Structures are given as C-alpha cells and as structure tokens.
N, C-alpha and C positions, 0 to 999 in steps of 0.2 A: 448276831448280824444275821440278817433273811440274806439269804444265795438269790442271785441274778438264775432265772431259771434257764436253763438249755438253751443257746438256740438253736430254731426253725430247722430243720434240714433241709436242703436246697432240692427243687424239682432233681428228678434223675429217671434215666430210664429203669431202673430198675425198682421195682415195687415191694414192701416187705411184707408178708401178711401172717398175722397169728390170730388166735383164738380161732383154731380150725377144730374140728371134730377130730380128737386123736385116735377113736376106734375104727376109721375107716382105712383100707390099704394106702398101702403106696403107690402103686400104681393106679390105682380106680380115681385116688385124689390128683393127681398129674394129668390123665385124663380129663377129669373134669374140669379142674383148673382151666387147662385149653381151651376147653369150648367155654366157657363164659366168661373169658377175657379174649378169647383172638377176634373177637367182631370189634375189639377196638384198635386194631392194629395187627400188625406182624410180632410175632412172639418168635427170640431169638433160642432161649430157656427158661426151663421152669424146671427149680431146685429145689427140692426136701430132700428127706430124710427121715429114719426111720429109729435111729438112735433115741434114746432117753431126752438127750438135752434139745435134741432138735424137735421133739415132737410138738403136732400143732402149730409149726412155723412151713414157710415157703417162700421163694423166693419168684419173681414172675419177672421178667425179663425184656423189652418192647425195643424193636430199632429203633424208633425214636421216643422224645421224652413230651411230645403231645398225646401218641395213644398212652403212655404212662399215666398221663393228667388225667384225659377221659375215665380212663379205666376208676382211676384210684377216687376221683369223684362219684360214679353213677355206682359204684358197686360198694361203695364206704357202708358196712352194717347191714350188710347182703344177708338174709341167711342162708348161709350155707351149711348141706346137711346139719339142718337147727342150731347151728351157732349163727351168729349174726359176726362176720368178717371184722378184721379190724387191721385196716391199711395204711403204709407210710412209705415214706419214701426210704430206700435202702441207703444208708451210710454211705458203705464204698462200693467203687464200681465193680459190673460182675466180669470176670474172664472174660463173657463173651463179648460187651461192650469194648473193652481194654481192643479185642483183637480184632474190630471194628472197625475204630480210629485210629489203630496203629500204635497205642500206647501199652499193650500187651506185654509183661516181659514172663520168662518161665520160671515155671519153680523151683527149686532144689529137687536131690531123688527123694527124699525123703516127702513132700508134699505131692509129688508125683505119684509116689508106691501110694499115698492115703489117696488119692484121686482116682485110682483104679480100683479100690478098692469099697470106692464110694459106689451108691446105688447110680444108674441111667439118669440123668438129666434130664435127656429129654426127648430120647431116642428121633426114631427118624419124626421130621415134623409132618411131611409125607401123608406115612400111616397112621399117627394120633388123628391127625386132622380126618381123616375118612373117617373114625370109630368116633370120633364126636359131634360130627354132622350134625347129628337127629339130637344131639344136647342145645349143639350150641342156636340149631333152629328154634328151640323151644324158650331160649332166653333172651332171641331175641329179639321174638313175640312179648313176651315181658315188659321188655324194655322199651319198645315203640306201643305199649296200649293196648295190648291185643286182650290185657287183662283190664276191666273197668278202674276206676279210680277210685281211693279209699280200700280196693285188693289187695296192691299192690304194696313191697317191700318197702319200711323208709331206706330211701334215698336221701345223701347231706344236698343241701341244695339245688337238688333238682325236681321241678318242679314237675306233679303228673300227666301225663299224655294224655289225650281225649281217646274214650273208646270209639272201638271201631263199630260199626252198624253190626249188630246180635240179627242174626238167622231168625226168622218166624219157626216157631213149634206147630210142629203137626197137631190135628184134632184128637187121631186116634191114640194118641200114645197116653197111657195114664202114669201121672209121677211117680217116679217111685228115687227113694234114697238110693239108690243104689246104679249106678250109673254103665251099661255096657261099651266098651271101646272096641272098634272094629280096625283094619285095617293100617296098625301099627307096624311100621319097617322092623328086622330080623335085630336091628342093635336098642332097641327100645328093652332099657330096664327098668324094676322099682323104683329105682331111686329116682331116674327120669323122671315118670310122673307123675312121683311124689313131690318135685321138685316144683310141676306144674301146677297142679292143682292144689298144692301146700298152702294157695296166697288165699283159696276163697272160705269165707268163712263155716266154720263146721265138716270139715273132712277130718275124717278117721282113720282111712287105711288106703290104700292100694291092694290090688289081689292078682298077681298074673298067672295064668292059665299052663300049667307042667305038660309040654310037648310043644306049647303053641305058642309062636311068637308077636301073633295080628293081632289075636283081644287081649284084654284084658277085663278087668273090674275097680271101681274106683267108691267107698262110701262116705258119704255124708251122714249126719244127726239126723235131718229132717231130710223130706222129700222137695220141699223151698229152697234150702241150699246145695241138693244137686241140680238141681234146674237152673238158677242163676250160673254153675260154674258150664252145665252141658248148655246154656243159649250162648255164653261168652265162648266156648273152645270148640263148640261142635264146626268142622273141616278147618279143625287147625292145623296147616300144614307145617307137620315136623321138618321132612324131607319134602323138597319139590315133586317129589312120585308119591308122597304119603299124606294125602287129606286126612286126618283123623274123622271117623265115623262116629258120632254117641246116640245115644239110644238108650231111656231107662229098663232097667234089667225086668223082665218079668217077676210080678207078685205072686 
C-alpha cells in the first residue's frame, strides 16, 4: 500500500537552507547569507553550526512571512559558492520569532548551556550589515537585471528582468580575455567578485592584487566573453560611492 506524501510545510518566517558548500568557513557563510537575503526584508537571525551533523545547512529568520516567501521564490536554486541552494520553510518556529510574538518559553538549564556553547548565530546586526554592503549591492544588481537575460542563474517561477542599457565601448581599447577592475571598495573579496562575474559564459577566475584592495583582474576563456561582461558591468555600483571601472588588460 502506497503511503501518502507528507503534507507541505506551511509558510513561516524561517527558511531552512541546505546543499550549502561545506568548505566555506562558518562566519563567512553567515555574512554572505545575510548579504544576499537582507534585500528581501529585515533578518532577525541566521543560524548555522560547524558540527558534522549541521554542515551544509542554515536557517534564515525573517521578521515577517512575506519577506521569507519572496526570498524563497527568488533564491531557490541560486548558485551559492558553486552549489545550488535548496530552500524550504522551516518546520519549527525559531526562538527569535517566538520572542517576537510572545510565545517564547525559556529552555531548561541543559539547553541553555548548549546554547552558550553554540557559535554566534547572528552577531551584531549593524556590524554584519556594514560588512555585507558590497555583497548586497552586487546581489541586488543581479536580481534587478543588471546582468543580461540568459546569463542570470535559474530562479524558480521568476521571469528574467530586462537588461540595463550598456555603456558604449571606447574605440581605443584592444579587447582582451582579461579584464582590469578599478575603484573597488575595501570590503571587496575574491568570493564577491567571483559571484558577480561567474554569471557570464567563459568565466575562469578572479585574481586580487596583494596589498591593494581597489584593483583586481578577471579572466575569461576568450576576448568576446570578456567584452560581454565588461559592457554589462562597467560602472556597476558595488556601493553608492564605488562605481567599478572595467577596462581590458594590456596584451
């Protein structure tokens, strides 16, 4: 006799994420999750742990259900650290939500002790937000159609956004498969740039310059692929004060 499938999990303020890259350090994982999900609404906390059983998983707790639902629809299958995220509503209410609606009941001493041993589950929201701003700017650009249709990651039930007008190329530059990036903010990391440029065909790697936070190189397989990325992302504002300048590297 066939068993009936389990009932669907009802919408909630808490999202359960799995299939995350287990090689990413815990604090970097939390900051990156905060950066890409905070565009959908206020986040109460992000829960992740480094023990073997919890690896590759995380919980993102929003202040309201609508924000959580929008995030689930938009980010389902998004290639996060080279692995597509799987997102569902959490089965249980988080402590942060329970405290918000007044239904929180304090745990016993054993649970409290275990909680103290657990890693920081959110940290200071303002501090995390400030450090995550460059990444959030990049991800917002991707979600709002800064990258041409057909080059965006697949998102369930979300139609591609129209491309923004591309700036004209200067006639003096000689195309090259390597792009030279300038005017990058101090918070820029190789991971941030990789997540931005890997949406384009032919992406190979990102290289930062030791001792310099404001410049970097991005390499593609052929000149034409590098040109496409340059046209789409030249003058892209990583932060309100930092419009990324892109030119072809010298041959």
